[in-house]
C-alpha positions as CSV (number, residue, x, y, z in Angstrom):
1,M,-12.2,-3.5,4.1
2,T,-11.1,-0.9,6.6
3,T,-8.1,1.4,6.6
4,K,-6.4,3.5,9.2
5,F,-4.0,6.4,8.5
6,T,-1.3,7.5,11.0
7,K,2.0,9.2,11.1
8,E,4.9,7.4,12.8
9,A,8.0,9.6,13.2
10,D,8.7,10.9,9.7
11,Q,6.7,8.2,7.9
12,L,3.0,8.1,6.8
13,V,1.5,4.7,7.6
14,M,-1.7,3.2,6.1
15,F,-3.0,0.1,7.8
16,F,-5.3,-2.3,5.8
17,E,-7.7,-4.9,7.3
18,G,-9.8,-7.3,5.4
19,R,-10.0,-7.8,1.6
20,L,-8.8,-5.2,-0.8
21,D,-10.9,-6.4,-3.8
22,T,-12.5,-4.7,-6.7
23,A,-15.6,-3.7,-4.6
24,A,-13.5,-2.1,-1.9
25,A,-10.9,-0.4,-4.1
26,P,-12.7,2.9,-4.9
27,Q,-13.4,3.7,-1.3
28,T,-9.9,2.5,-0.2
29,E,-8.3,4.8,-2.8
30,K,-10.2,7.8,-1.5
31,E,-9.1,7.0,2.1
32,M,-5.5,6.8,0.8
33,Q,-5.6,10.4,-0.5
34,P,-3.2,11.7,2.3
35,L,-0.5,9.4,0.8
36,Y,-1.0,10.9,-2.7
37,D,-0.8,14.4,-1.2
38,S,2.4,13.8,0.8
39,T,5.6,15.4,-0.3
40,G,8.9,13.8,0.6
41,Q,7.8,11.6,3.4
42,D,8.3,7.9,3.3
43,I,5.2,5.7,3.1
44,V,4.5,2.4,4.8
45,L,1.6,0.2,3.6
46,D,1.0,-2.1,6.6
47,C,-0.6,-5.3,5.3
48,T,-0.4,-7.3,8.6
49,K,-4.2,-7.7,8.7
50,L,-4.8,-7.7,4.9
51,E,-6.3,-11.0,3.9
52,Y,-6.5,-10.6,0.1
53,I,-5.5,-8.1,-2.6
54,S,-7.0,-8.1,-6.1
55,S,-5.6,-6.5,-9.3
56,S,-7.5,-3.4,-8.4
57,G,-5.7,-3.2,-5.0
58,L,-2.4,-3.8,-6.7
59,R,-3.1,-0.9,-9.1
60,I,-3.7,1.4,-6.1
61,F,-0.4,0.3,-4.5
62,L,1.3,1.0,-7.8
63,G,-0.3,4.4,-8.1
64,I,1.0,5.3,-4.6
65,L,4.5,4.2,-5.7
66,K,4.4,6.1,-9.0
67,N,3.3,9.2,-7.1
68,A,5.8,9.0,-4.3
69,K,9.1,8.2,-6.2
70,P,9.4,11.5,-8.1
71,K,9.0,13.3,-4.7
72,G,11.9,11.4,-3.3
73,S,9.8,9.2,-1.1
74,H,10.2,5.5,-0.5
75,V,7.2,3.1,-0.3
76,Y,7.6,0.2,2.0
77,I,5.3,-2.8,2.4
78,R,5.1,-4.2,5.9
79,G,3.6,-7.4,7.3
80,I,2.4,-9.4,4.2
81,N,1.5,-13.0,4.7
82,D,2.7,-15.9,2.5
83,E,-0.4,-15.8,0.3
84,L,0.0,-12.0,-0.4
85,R,3.7,-12.5,-1.0
86,K,2.9,-15.1,-3.7
87,V,0.6,-12.6,-5.4
88,F,3.3,-9.9,-5.2
89,A,5.9,-12.3,-6.6
90,M,3.6,-13.5,-9.5
91,T,2.9,-9.9,-10.6
92,G,6.5,-8.8,-10.3
93,F,5.7,-6.3,-7.5
94,T,8.4,-7.8,-5.3
95,N,10.9,-6.1,-7.6
96,L,9.1,-2.7,-7.4
97,F,8.5,-2.3,-3.7
98,E,10.7,-2.4,-0.6
99,F,9.6,-4.7,2.2
100,K,10.0,-4.4,5.9
């Protein structure tokens, strides 16, 4: 699992590549710290190269959302494949997040 953090215009973007499973979750969460620290900027979670997400990965995404909303930020998910979309639908996450 690899991540890359960038700023695009007024948005913070985190790119994910590989499998966000239970083993990768602790390190990935540390790498996402700039998203937790942000104030008022929208966040994009780019899942174009994400192959798999476990419940641990979903928990991290939810944590980002819960942290961002009170600050007036939006969290967008970009580039999920059909398999990930099924996981998001089964867990009800399609109702929580905005998709690009």
